[in-house]
N, C-alpha and C positions, 0 to 999 in steps of 0.2 A: 259289585249289585247283584240283587235277588229278585224273585218275584213279589209280589206283593202280600205284606201277611196280615192285612188289614180287610180282607173281603169278608162278608157277609151276604145273607138271604135267605127266601124261602122256595122250596119246589114249585114251580107253576107250570101250565102244560105246554106253553111255546118260548117264553123265557121270562125265567125267573129264578129265584134264589132260595137257598135253606139254610135257617139259622138255627141257632139253638144252645145254649150255654148253661152251666150249672153254677150258681153261686147261692151263699146262703141266703135263705129268704126272710125279707124284713119286709114290714107292711108300713107304709106311710098313713099316720091317722091324725086326727085332731084330738084324741081320747086323752089316756094318763100322759102319752108323751109329748103332749102339746100340739099346735096347729102345726101341721105340716112335718113334724120331727118322727123319725123313723122310730116303731115299736119294736124292740126286739124280746121274744120268750124269755123264760129263765133257763132254758135247754141251751140257749146260745149263751149264756152269761157262765153256765157250768162249763162247756166247751170251751170258753176263753179262758178260765182257771185251769182248765185240764191241760191246754197248750201250754201254759204257762210254766205250770208243773213239771210238765214234762221238758221243756228246756232248761228247767233247775235242775233234774236228775241228768239230763245231759251232761250240764257243765260239772256236776259231781263225778260222773263216770270220765268225763274225758280229762278233767286235769288229775284225776286221782293215777289215771290210767298212765297219763304222760310223766307223772312225778316217778311213779312204779318202773317205767320204763329207763328212767334215768338213772335210777340207782339198782337195776337189774332186779326188782322186785325185794329188795333187803332194806323196809322200813323200820325205821323205830318211832317213840312215842311222840319227838319233836316234831318229825318231819309230818306226823298225822296232824299234828295242832297246826303246824304253820298253812297247810293244807286247805284246813278248815277255814281258816281266814280268806284265802282265795277264792276258795267255792261262794263263800258268802261274798265276798265283792263282785265276783262273776254273775252270780243270780240277779242283786241288784240293779248291776249295769246293763243285763240283760233285759229284765223288766222294764226298766226305765226307756233307754234305747229302744226296745220293741215299742213300747207306748207311742215313743214320738214319733217312730217310723209308720205307725198305725200296723203292726204285724200281726196284733192279737183282737182288729176290730173286725176282722171276717169281711176286707175290702176284695180278696181274691180269694178264689178256689182253691185249696189247701193242695200242692201238688202242681198249680199250674207255675208258669214261666217267673209270672210277676211275684207270686208268692214266694219263689225259690229266690228270686233278686233280692226282696225285700228282707225275708229272712236272713240271706247269706251277709247284707249289708249290716244287719244289726249285730251279728255275731263276730264280724271282723270289727266293728266298733267295738264291742265288750269284749274281745280278744286283746284289744290295745290298752283298754282302760285295765285291763287286767295286769299287764306287761309293767304299764307306767305303775301301778298300784307295787307290783311285787320288787321292784327297783326304790321305791321311797317308804316303803311299809317297813316295819320292826321284824315282818315274817324274811328277815334278811337270805335267812339261811335255806329258803328253798330257791334252787335253781332259776334263774330268769329264763332259761331255755322249756321250763313248764308251760309256761303261757304261749310260748311260740309254738312248742308240741301239742299242746291241748288243742288250741284255735281249731286246727286242721280235723282233730278227731270229732270237734263237737260240731263242726261242719257236716262233716259224713252222717254222725247222728242223726240231727235236725234236718238236713236236707235229705238224706235215705228214706227217713222215716216219713216227712212229708209227701214224697214221690211215692212211697208206697201205699200210703193213704189215698193219694190222687187215683192209682191204678186201680186199687178196691174199687173206688167209687165209681170209676168208670166201667168196669166188668159187672157192677151191680147193676148200673142204671141201663143195661144195653137192651134193646128191644127183645121181646118175645120170638125166639125162632120160629116159634110153631104157627105167629099169625103174621108174624112182620111180612112185607113184600120185600123179597130178595132182589137186591139192586146190583148191577153192574156201573161201576163209574169208570167214563171214558175221561182220560187226562190226570194224571197221577202228580200234577203240580201243585201250588199253595191251595188252588180254588178247590181239588178235588179232595185234597189232605181236608180243609176244612169243612169242606161237604160231608165226608166220612167223618168225621169227629162230631158233626152235629147230631148225624142221624144215631150214632153210637150212645149218644149221650141225652138224647130224647126220646124214650121208648114211646110216649104219645103219640109221637108221629107216626110210626108203625112202618119205618123203613127200616132194612138191615142190607148193609155193604158186603156182599160177598166176595169182590173180585174187582181189581182196576184193570183198565186196558192202556196201553199208550204207545205211541209211534215211536217216542224218543227212545234209543238205544240205550242212552246214559241211566234209564231209568227200568231196566230189565231186572226183575230181582229184587226191586226196591219193597219194602213192605210196610204198613203204617197201622199201628193198632191191630195187628194180627193180619191185616187183608194185604193180600201181595199183588203185585202187578203180574198178570199171569198171561199177557201176550200184546199184541196189535191190532189194530181195528180188522185186520185180518182173521183172527184168531175168534172173532166174535160167536160163532156159530158153535166151535167145541168148546169156549168157555161157558157158553149159556148153557149147553146142555149137562156139562159137568158139575155147576154151581145149581143148577135148576132157578136161574132168575126168571122173573117177569116182568123187569124194568130195565131198562138204561138212561142212564142220564150224564150227558155230554157236558162237561166242563172244559175251560180254559180258554183263555182271550183271542190265541192262536189257531183255535178252531173256525176254518169260514165255513160260509154258505153252502158249499158244493160240497164238501166233507162231510158236513151235516144230513144234505139231503139223501148221500149216499149211506151213510150207518144207517138212516131213518128205513131208508127201503130196506138193507140187509135187517135191520130187527122187525120190521113189518113181515116179512118171511120167515121169520123165526116165531112169531106170535109175541114178540115183546113190545110193551108200551114204550115210548121215546120222550124224554122232558130234558129241557135244555136250561143251563145255568148262566145266565147273562153275565157278561162281564161287567166288573165295577164300572168301567168306562162309560157304558152305557146306560148305566142307570144316574152317573154322576155328570153331568157334561160339562166339559170346563169353559170357561169363559174363552169366545172366539178369538182366534190367533190374532185376527184383525185389530180387535181392540187392546192387545197385548205388545203386538211387535210395532215398533217404529217404522213407519215408511221411509223416514230418512237415515239409513246409517250414518252418516256422518253428523246429524244432531244428536243421535245416541251416541256416538263416540265421544262428543265435547262433552256431553254430561254424566257420562260413566263414573267419574271420579267424584261428582256433588253427592257425596252420603252424606245422610243425616244421622249420627249414631242413636240407638233406641235405648231408651232407658231401661233395659232388660235385666234381669240375673244372669245372663248368659257371661256378663263383665265378670260376674262375681270370682273372689279369690279361692271359693270352695271348690269352684269347676277346673281352676288352671292348678290348683293342689293335687287334683285327682289326675289331671293330664299328665302332669310329670312323674307321680308315683307310679300310675300302670305304665305309663312308655317305660321307665326305667326297668320295671319288672318284666315287660315285654319284651326289651332288649337282652335281658339276661337269660330268659328262658329261650326264647328264638335265635340265641348265639350259634349254635350248630347252622340253624338256615344261612345267617349270615356268614358262616364261614365257608359252608359248602357252595350255596348258589354261585356268589362271585366265581368261584374257580371253575364251575362249569360254563358259565357264561363266558369267561375269558377263553375255555378252550373251544368253545364252539361258533361263538358270534366275534370276540375280539373285544368287545364292550361291556362293561358291567350295569353302569348307571345311565338311566334318560334323564335328563333336566328338562323340565317342562314348566313353560313360564305359564303363571298362573295369577288369579285374581284374588287378592286376599282382602283381609278385613280394612276398612276404609277406602278401597279402590287400589291399595297399593301392590304393584307386581311384586310377586315373588318366585324364586325357583323351588319347584316341587320335585322330590326326587323318588324314581321308580327304577324298579332292575329292569335292565333291557329286554324287550320280547320282539322286536323286530328287525329285520334286515339293517345295520350301518349306513348310513347316509342316503336313506329313502327321503325323498322330497315330495312324496305322493299327499293325498288329501289327511287331513288330519282325525277327521272320523275313521274308524275301522268297522267291517262289519265282519259276522261268522264267515270264516275260511278266507280271509283277506291274505293273499299270496305273500305279502311283506312281514308275516307274522312265523317267526321261527319255531320248529318242532319244539323244542324247549319252552321257547317263550308262550306258545299256546297254553301249554302244561302250567307256567307261571300264572298267566290269565284266568285259565280256567278254576286253579286253587285260590287265588288272588294274592298269593305269596308276591308276587311282582310290586305290591303295593307296601310292603314291609318296610322299605326305607323312609317311609313318609312318618313314622315314628321320629325321627331325627328333625322334620319338621315341627314335630309337635313339641320337642326339647326345644326348639329356638323360639317357640312363641309363634310361628307362623301360622300353624294349624293347632287345631283340637283333635282329640279323639272321636268327639260327636259335634257335628255340624253341618252346617250347608256345603256339598260337594265343590272343591274350586272349580272354575270355569274357566276355559282359556280366553284370552283379552278379545279375540277377534269375535266371539261369541257372546260375552258378556256387554259386548259396545252395545248388543241390541237390547238391552234390558230396559222396561219404563220405569218411570220415575218409582211405581211401587216394588218391581221386582229387585230394585237396587237396594232396598232395605235387607236384604240377604247380606250384604256386604258389610254388614255392621256390626258381624261378629265373625269371628275366626272360622274359617273354612274345616270341615272335619273330615277324618278318616272314613269314620261310619257316619250314616244319615239316614233321615226315614225315605229320602228319594233312593237311597242304595237299597234297602229293603224292598221298595217298590219295584224297581226296573232290574236290580240286579244284573244279570248278564246282559247289558246293553248292547252289545253287539249282535246277539243272537234275537233280541227284540226286536233291532233293526231290520236283522236279516228277515224275520217274519211279516215285518211289514213290507219288505219288499219294494221301496219307494224307489221312484226313477230318479230323482234327484236327492240323493242323501242328505246335503247339508239344507236344503229349503225345508224337509220332512223334520229334521232334526231343530229348526228355528222355527218353524210354525205349528208343529205337533207335541214334539216330545219336550222340549225346553220349557215349554209355558206349564205343562203338567210337573214336572219336576221341581220348577220356582215355587208353584202351590204349594206343594208338599213342604218345600224348605221354608216356606213363609210362615206355614202353619207352626213348625219346629221352634222358629225365632220369637214367634208370638205366646207359646205355650210351655215354653221351656221350664222344665225343673230338672234337679239334678237326681233325681229318683227315675225320671224319665230318660235320663242318659244310660243310665245303668240296664234300663230295658231295652233300648235300642242294641247297647254293644253286647249283652245276653242274646238277644233275638239275631243279631249279625254273627256271632258265634256260632250259634245253634244253626243258623241256615247254612253255614259254611262248612258243618262238619255234617251234616245231614244230606 
């Protein structure tokens, strides 16, 4: 699980947030476009056609190069004739699928994660169409491997070019270095990264991030959009002098009032103005826990299995098809990890798999698999926090990298879980679900989820809160927030949204 990828805001004097995104401009008008319909300029239509044309050129290059590689660049006229047919099929498929997935409608900024996910999905589907067409078409002398080789090449061309355009736009839209206020951001977590991105893409705001500070040793040397972590809070004076900053912005939900006061005093001595970004939890207050958690654990337990299935598309065959396909690919690609990790676990702890009872779809109990990360035979609390002595050294590394979750791909193949969905809960905590919260049990639990993106490293999250009673804190504070996020996923599910969650999860684990 990771930090929130959904927090936004605008800089304010005491507690505020900073927001700013770049999208293709549209105007809602009642004129030529009709009442309430977006009106786009002719320039937008030209860009749309240019993007389609670029993808058409990309397919031509990709398939031609794939054929040339297949025949070691020894082509004849018949090969050229056949590849032209496949290129035509690929272009038509790309345009039709791209229009269906709204790749060319300017829904997302070029180069953004959402834009890359939609583009990759359209190319993958178009590549499948080209492969099938090659199998059944008259161009049977073209090797079937051409589509298999050409699709990854097209992905590199399309995705690489879009990322390049996004980077160019980002650099072009940066604030003027000579007039913008130079900002040191304390906190290099997701809030600080989004704040920095907002400043760099909104020149009118007049803020230029010049350095990050962070007390977390894991973030030393980290760089985001060219701005690096240059020290800790103790390095404020040195970094301020070196970067010629005039503003300190404090971010991060883990920063308490005592730390804010100390940094504010240090900043005042250096002549720095101080602003603070409020955590999203302070802006969007959850429903009080007393209204969500039943007071009688027994009555909650009796009703935990009374689940009404939701008539939502989460049950669609397309979702199950994606689960099976990507799980098989994942098991093949990650087969080295499945070969090495069990050997290390057998040598270090003597146990490989941890079998945990979890509540699945419809309230059914199933066995969820994980790689063992704790001392065998321990009967302590079910919840853990950072630095728990029961966690083995190698287990701590598995947890930090989330590799301990890999065996859940088997649960996905068995149909007990999905790649994306609400995270499965321990039966002893699921017994406290309210009637509304039990709606999450109407779908398969997931390997990745929106709550996973929000809370991420749950052990570190609990450690920062430092509750006196960890289970009471989890039931009354953390669990209701997680379930609110999971319910939003269940009620607003789309297959495209699943791909976005998977992409953001992978990016979060790799960065």
